[in-house]
N, C-alpha and C positions, 0 to 999 in steps of 0.2 A: 080452686084453681085449675085450669087444665093447661097444659103444655103440649106442645107436639113441634117437630123439627123436622126439615128435609135439607137436601143440598143443591146448591148451583154453583156456577163458576163465574168470577169476575176476570176481566182481562185488563193487563196494563201492556200495551203493546202487541205482541204476539205471544206472549207469556200469561196462561192462566194460573190462577189461585183459586183454590177451594172457598168456596162462602157458605157457612152455615145458616140458615133460614130458621129461626126459633119464632114461634107465635104463642103468647100465654093471653088467656082470657080469664076476666076477674069481674066482681061485680063493680058497679060503678055506673056513670054516666055514658051511654053508647058512644063510642067513637073509637076512631085507630090512631095510634101513634107509631110512627116509623123511625128507626135508630139506626145508626151506624153508618153514617157519611153517605147518604143518598143522594145524586143527583136530580134535577127537576124530572126526568123521564121516570127514574125509581119513583119519586113521589108520587107522581100521577099514575103509576102503577095502582094503587088503592082503588081509585074510581075504576079503572079497567076491570079489575079482578073482581069488584063487587057487581057491576053490571054482567060479566061474563058467568058469575055463580048464580045470578039469580034467573038469568036467561037459559040455563041450561036444565033448571028444574028446581035447583037446592035453595035453600033459605040462608039468607045472611045473618049470621048471629047478632043479636041487639044486645051486645055487653062490650066492656072494654077491652079493647084489643091492642095488646103490645107486641109489635114486630120488630126482630132485632135482626141484624145482618152483620154476622162476625166473620173475620176482625173486623172489629169496629172502626179502627184507625185506616182501614183500606178504602178509598172512595169507590163508591158503586155508580156504575154508569150503564145505560142501555136498558132497553126492555126485555130482556132476555132472563130476568128474574120473576116474571108474571106466573109462569106457571108453577115454580116453586111455592110462590106465595099463596096461591091458590089451593095447592094440594096441603100445605101446613095448616091454613085457616079453616079447611074443612075437616083436617083430622083434629084440629083442637075443639072445634065444635062438636064433634061425635057424630058428623055427618059419615065419615069414613074411620075405619079401626085407627086407633092412636098410634099405633107403630107400624101402620101401612106404608107411609111415607119416609119412615126413619132410614137412613142410609142410600136413599134413592137419589141420584141426581138428575134434576129437571131442567130443562133449557127452552125457552120458547116464550112469544109474545101471545097475548089473549085479545080477541077482538071483543067487541062489547057483546056479539052474538055467543061467545065460547068457543070460538074457532082458534086454532092455534096456528099462529103466522111464523113464517120463517124469519130468522134473525140473522146478524153477522157474527163471525167469529166461532162456528160451531166446531169446526175442526181443532183449532187449538184449546177450545172449552174441553171437548172431549179426550183429548191427548193430556189435559192436566187431569181430569177425572179418572185417566188409567194409571198415570204415576202415583195418584195418590190411594191406589189399590181399589176404587169402585167397580164393580164388576157390572152393573147395570145404567144405562142412562136412558132417558126419555127425550126425545127432540121433536120438533116440528115435521110432518111428513115431507115438508120441501126441503129439509136439510138432512134426511136420513140417507141419502147416497153418499153425502160429504162425511157423515159421522161415521158411517160404516169403514170408511178407510183405515181407520183404527183397529188394529186386531186385538183381540183378546178381551173387548168389550160387547155385552149385548145392547144392542140399540133397538128400542121401541120407538115406533113412530105413530105419533098422536095428531089425529086430525082435528079434534073438538076437546074441550075440557071434559065433555060427557063421556068420551072415549077412556080418559085418564080415571075417572070416577068409578066407571065400570070394572077398569082393571084393578085398581086398588081396593074396590069393596068386594071383588071376588066374583063378580056377576059375569063379567065377559074379559076374556085376557087379551092383552094386546101382543100381537105375533111379532116374534124377533126379525127384525129387516135382514134380507140377504142381498149383499151387494151384486148388482147385475155387472154384464161385464163392461169394460170401460171402452167408450166409443173411440176408433182411432183418430189420431190427431189429425186436425186439417192440413192439407200439404202446404208446404212454403213455398214463397216466391222462389223461382228458379234463377240462379246466378245466369244461366245460358241466355236470359232476356236481355242482359246487358251487352250493348252493342259497343264494340272497339274497348277503350280505356283499359288497356293492358296494366298502367300503374295502378289504377284504382283496384282492379282485381287483384293484383297481387298485394296491395296493401290491405284489404278486407281479409284474404288468406292468411297474413301474416298476424293480423289482429285476432283473428279466430284462433289460430295455433297457440299464441302465447297469452291470450287475454288483455291485449294493450288497448289503449285508449286510442282514438283515431280521430282526426281532424281532416275534412275534406273542403277543400275551395276550389270554385271554378264558376263559369257562366251558367244561367240558367239553361236546364235542358243537357247538361254534361252528364247526369247520371248520378249525382251525389245521394239524393234519396233512394233511388234504386239499390244502390250499393248497400246503402244502410240497413235497408228493408231485409236485404238477403243474408245479413250477417248471422241472423238468428239460426238459419237453415244450415249454416256450417258447422254451429256448435253440437257437441253430442246431446243425445236424449239424457235428460235428468235421471239419476238414479233414484231408487224410492226414497232415500232420506232427504235428497235436495228437491224432489217433488212435492212431499210432505210440507217441506220449509216453505217453498214457493207458494204452494195453494194455501199454508195457513195465511200468510200475508194477504192475499188476494180475498180470502174469506173476512179477514177483519175489515178490509177495505171495500168489501160487497161489489167485487167486481168478477166475482167466478162466472164464467160464461156458463150459460143454461144448458144442462143436459152433459156439462164436463166437470164432475166433482174433482177430477186430479189433473193438475196440469203439468204433464209429462214434457213438454217442449220449452226450450228457454224463452221467457217472455220479451216482449219488445213493447217499450213504450216510447211515445212521442207527442209530448205535451206541447200545446202552441206556445208561441212566444209571448202570450199576454198572460201566461200563468203566474200566479202569485208565488211567494216563497214557500207558504204552507202548502200548495199545490205541487210545488216541485220537490221538496224535501220532506213535507209533513207537518201536522199539528191542526190546525181547527180550533174554534172558539169553544166547542164542546168536548165530547171525547176526541182524544188524539187519534188522528188517522195515519196511515203511511201515504208518502206522497208517490209521485213517479217515480222517482230515484228508487224507493225502497220497494214499489210494485215490480221495478225492472231487476230486482236480486236475481243472481245468476242467469242473466240474461242481457239486453241491450237497452240503454237508454239514448234516444236520440232526439238532439236538439237542432233543429232546422231553423234556418236563418238566425244561428246563435248569436250575431251581434244585435239583434233587437231584442233580445232578452235584457231585463235591466241587469246592469253590472252587479250590483249587490246580490241578487238572487242567484248570479252564476257563481260567484265567489262563495256561496254558502256550500257549494259542492266540493270545495277542496280538501277539508278535512273528513267528510265522509267517504270520499273517494281512497283517501289514502288508508281510513281504519277499517273500511267494511261495514261499518254500522253508524247509526246516528242516533242519538239521545235528544229527545225532545223534552224540556223541561216546563212546567207551568206551576203557578201557584198550588193548584190542588195535587200535583203530583208529576211523575215523569214516565215516558215509556221508550223504549231502545228497540230498534226495527233493525234487522240486517240488511246490508245495502250492499252486497258486493257486486255491482254490476259494471259492463263495460260503456264507457261514454262514447258516444260518436256525434262530434259536433260537424255542421254543414254551414258555409257561408260564402256569400258571393264575393267577388273581387272589391266591389263598390256599392254605395248606394243605387245608383241608377240600373245596376245589375243588367247591363245590356247583353243581350244573348250575341252580339255581333264581336263582342270581346273589347279589347282596349282601344281600337280604331274607332268605335263609336260611342266611347265612354265620353258622358258630359260633366262628370265630377271634376273638381279641381283637387290638385294633390291635397290641399288642406282637408277638403272633404272626406278623400281616401284615408287620409290619416286617422281623422276622427274615426271614421267607421270602423276601421280595424283595431285602433285602441280601446274598442268597448270590451274586446276579451282581455282581461289583466294577465301579465307576466306570468304570475304565480299559478294561475289556472291552466295557461298554455305549457308552463315548464312541466306539468303533471301530464302531458299529452305526449306519448311516445311516438306516435306516427302521424306525419304533416304531410298530406300530399295535395299538390295542385292538377285538378283535371283540366285538360283544354276541350275547346269544342269537339265535338263529336264531327269527323269529316264525312265529305260525303262518299267518299271511296270506303270507309268503314261502315257506312250505313248501306250501301248497295250491294257491298260485298258478300255474297251466300256461297262462296266457296268453303270456307271453314267456318263450320259453325262453332260458337263460343263452348268453352267447358262447361257443362253443366254443375249444379250444385253438388251431385253425388260423387263426381269425379274429386272435386276440390276438397269436399267434405272427408273423402277415404285419406288425403294426404295430411289434414289438419289432425284427424284421429291419430295416426301414426306419430305424428310429430307430439302431440300430447303425451301419447304412451311414452316416447323417449324421454321427455321431460319428467314425466312421474318416475319412471326408474332411476333417473339421476338423482330426483329430489326425495327418494325414499327415505323414511326415517326423519324427515325435517319437519313434517307436518304440512309441507306446501305441495302444490300439484301442477302449477302454471308458474312460468319464467317472469311473468309479471309481478309475481309475489314475492320474489328472493329480496331480501334485504341487500342493499347494496355492499355492506361488509362483508356478509356471508358469502355473496357473489365474488368479490374480489380475492377473499382468502381460501375459498374451498374449491372454487372452478374458476381460476384465472385464466383470462385469454393470453396467450402466446404475445410477448412484449412487441414482438417485430408488426404482428398483425395491428395493433394499437396505434402505429404511428400517425395516421391520418386523425385518429379521434382524438390525440394528446396535441396536435398542433390545433385543433379547433378549440381545445381548452385552454390553450395559452393564449390565443386570439380573442378570448372572450365570447367565441361564437356559442360555447357551452359552458354551462354551470355544472358543478360537481354531481348533482343530481341527475343533471342531463347526461353527463357521461355514463351513470350508472344504467339510466334507460336506455342509452345506445347499447351498452353491453347485454342487456337483458334481450333486447331484440337480435342483437347477433346471435345469441344462444337459440332463440326461436328461429331464426335463418338456418343456423346449421341443422337443427332438428328435422326441419321442411326437407333439408338437401341428403339427411341421412348420415351427416358427420358428426364425430364425436367431439368435436371442439370446432369453434369458430376460426375463419382465416380471415385474411385482410379483406376478400371480396365480401363476406358477410358484414363486415364491421364497416366497410365503405357504404355498402347499400343501406345498412341500418343510420348509418349516420346522413346519407341523402334523404332517407326518409323523415329523419328529424328535423333537418335543417331545410328542406327542400332542394338542397344544393350540395354539392361536397365541396368543402374547403380546399382551396387549390394549394 
């Protein structure tokens, strides 16, 4: 009886768990038994590995082969186990030294010709290997830059199974991959491109400073999409920890841009209104994949034509937006993804969406109400800022005397406001005003009672819920931070209330 083992990594969401790959060979009818809750892709890996071994020039052992993937109770998904299976089979057959692959972490899919192909989720897999104390990982050459983002781990890049066989047999060594310089991020769209729309520009600035959700309404051509696309450029560049977290999500989703292994800019996701619930939040019939909400983690999720989304699909956002994470459960297991994103909704005033405004609208009052009611009250109650954009006037379009403020100038104010909020919230584990629980906000940082007169009147008249009042207070603090004040005044509360109700209660 011959036994060999090596290591790979299984993923559940963006969390990796070490998987021990054991291969036992014994006398009996030639065949392969694969155990350890493999999915269909893993079961098919036996045929891929057999063809790759033969086409590499080695012989496939004609014995009874038992392959075990441990822990046995953990579902195994994907093609990333191919390379580890091949190395363990060759070591058990005596083609490679018995202990050559023991302790080595191997990730990669095998082609039938023996080539090693890139797989999803290499970054979280290498992070899991590093946490488990493994010092060396072998990855496909196409994933080497991504794997090298993890410090303290030697990354060996293999292009073919033959390269790995030569390395493990001692004939030729795989060289450790050295990460090259990261390319500069692509320039973000500039806020200076937006003509007019002072209220919209102010709302985007406030949203960026406090991490608030935003709802923009207005006729076609008013600039709703332009403003939303420029919001990520106002957000600070991601620090190393946040960048690795965001990159890991996109690695699992398979959406890492070519040539950019590390995402240092806040992401921007804009799914079409025909997107399914699984595409928006996450899921899928096979391996659980992150949806657009999760891919927008630490960035912006923009839903254009929001009333055209199915109402049930939009309502699935409510709980994840509050908790900052989403757990997707299936019969075979569950996966948790972080999703602390800023939500930006955009909508036309009515179904006909006349660019000429209400004067040319052909919709009946009933059609308007039905259109606007597609966004549920509980979802809208979670939106801090609601701004109505008017059509851009000819004067604003033709006026070239005063250039709009560029992104750099607004981003500097946003950074100063975020710094002030972080200093105030130090020791709480919070960094943004939008994250402060209502009770903590009222008890630890109360707004002076005289400044709250207008908001309290709106609460008494039923224009605000208690949750809505807390959100007005959070926006008030953001406005104070932008103005350099240490506490909000009545003007800050009035502006915050106006941004929520689109009008100030009289």
